[in-house]
N, C-alpha and C positions, 0 to 999 in steps of 0.2 A: 608647044606640045599637045598632044590631043587633051582633049578632056576624059577620056576613059585613062588614059597613063598617068593622069595629075591626079587623077582618083585612087589609082592603085597605091603609088606614090606617098601620096598624104597616107591611108591606111596604114601602108609600111612604118612610115617614121611615125604614127601613133601607137601602133603597135610597140614601137623599142624603146619608145617615151617612158610609155605605161611598166612596161616589164621592169625599167628602172625604177620605179615609184615605191612605196609602199616599205614593206619590213628590210631591215637590214640582216644580211645575211645568214636566212633563215636555215635550220637542217634541210637537207632536201626530204622529200615523202618518200618513201619508197613507196613503188606495186605489192600489191598482196605475194606474201612468200619471196618477195624479195627484201636483203639487208645488206647493211654497206658493211667494209670493211674499216676498221678505227683508224687504224693504219695502210698507206699502198702497201700494195704486194707487188714485189719486183720478181714478174714468171722465173726472171734464170736463179731469182734464190732458192728454188722449191725443186724435191727431187722429184722426177716423172712415175710416180709410181700411180696413175690412172687405173682404175678398174676398167676406164674404155678402154675398147682395141675396135682401131677401125678395122674396114674389111680389109687392107692390103694384108694383115696378119691373119684373117678369118684362116683356118686347117682345118682339115682332118686327116690322119694317118689312122689306115684302113690294112692289117696286112693277113696276108696268107694263114688258116687257121686250120685245124681236124677240132672234133666234135661229134656230137651225139645228132649232132641240126635243129634243135631249139634254141640255144642261144649262141650270137656272134658277141666278141668285143670289141670295141674300137678303140685302137693304142689310146689315142689323142685326139682331143677336140679343142681349139681357139675358135671360140664364137664372140659377134662384137655385139651382141643383145641375146635376151634370151631367148631360146628357141629350142630348136630338136634335130634328133640325127635321125636320119627316117634309113632304113634300111632294105632294099628291094632288088628284083634281080637282075643283074647285071643285061640290058636287053641291046647295049653296043648303040643305040640312039641317046640323044640327049634330052629327049623329051619325056614327061613326068607320066608316063601312059606303063610304064613296068610296073608290076605287081608288086605293091606294097607287102614285106613284109614282120614288119614289125619299126618300132621307131620307140625312144627315148628322151624326155626334156633334157634340158642341159641347160646350165643357165651363164650369162655373159663370163666371159673369161675362158679357163683353161683348165679342161677335166681331164683324169688319161684313166684308162681301161675302163672305158664306157657297155657296160651290157643290154645288150638288146637282145629282147625274148623275141621268136620267132615264131608266126602263127600263120602257116599251119611250120609246122617241123618240114625241115628239109629233109626229102628222104633221100636223094643223091644228088654226087659233086655239084654244085655249083657253082658260079661265077658270079658273086655279090658286089653292090654299090653303096657305100654312105653315103648320104650326103645333106650337108646342113643347111635347113632352114631357120630363118626367125621367126618367131612367134607374132607375127603380123595384126593377126583382131587381138591379142594379148587373153586367148583365154584359157592354154594352158593343153590344148587339145589341138593335134597337129590334123589339118583339114588342106590339105596340097592344092584344093582348087583356091582356097584365101591366103593362106601362109605363103609367102616368097621365098624361095632357093637363093640366099647369100653367095652371091655374086664374088669370081675371084679377084684379086687384087689391079689384073689388067680391065676387068668386067667384063671380056669376050665370053667367060663359060662363067661355070657356077660350083662352088666349093662342095669335090666331093675326091671319091677315091674307091676303085676297084680293089676286090679282094677274091680268090680260090680260097672257098669252102669243102676241105675233103668229110664226109660223112665217115665216120668209122663204126 
């Protein structure tokens, strides 16, 4: 056996022997913020009602609507994390350069009838797009250069939906 390999084996054996010495069956010391359950939990015994939602179910439902042009309603939002629903003019591209008309913060989970105030108000019928963003920098304000759009379930697009808005 080479001297280096022998040295490594000796060090490993010594470490194993030393870990076996000392206290008997001591309670594990948790890291800061960690707690241990008194009894083991079988994951199959619990209901799956976790508020965490994966991007596989992230969703925006945005329906055609009409009004004075100053506010739109996003029918349903399912967000995996706290974030925003941003409303832009639908320019037909999948980039972020469309003019931002307004946004509203949404918590992780499901929200319905989400109102977004438009500024400036629409003066004519317009095709709009509602896009879901995560609050990437966690500051509570939408910054499209920092906050990331939520990817859809297959990761090749973003969670968004178009709607026609008719000004009355």
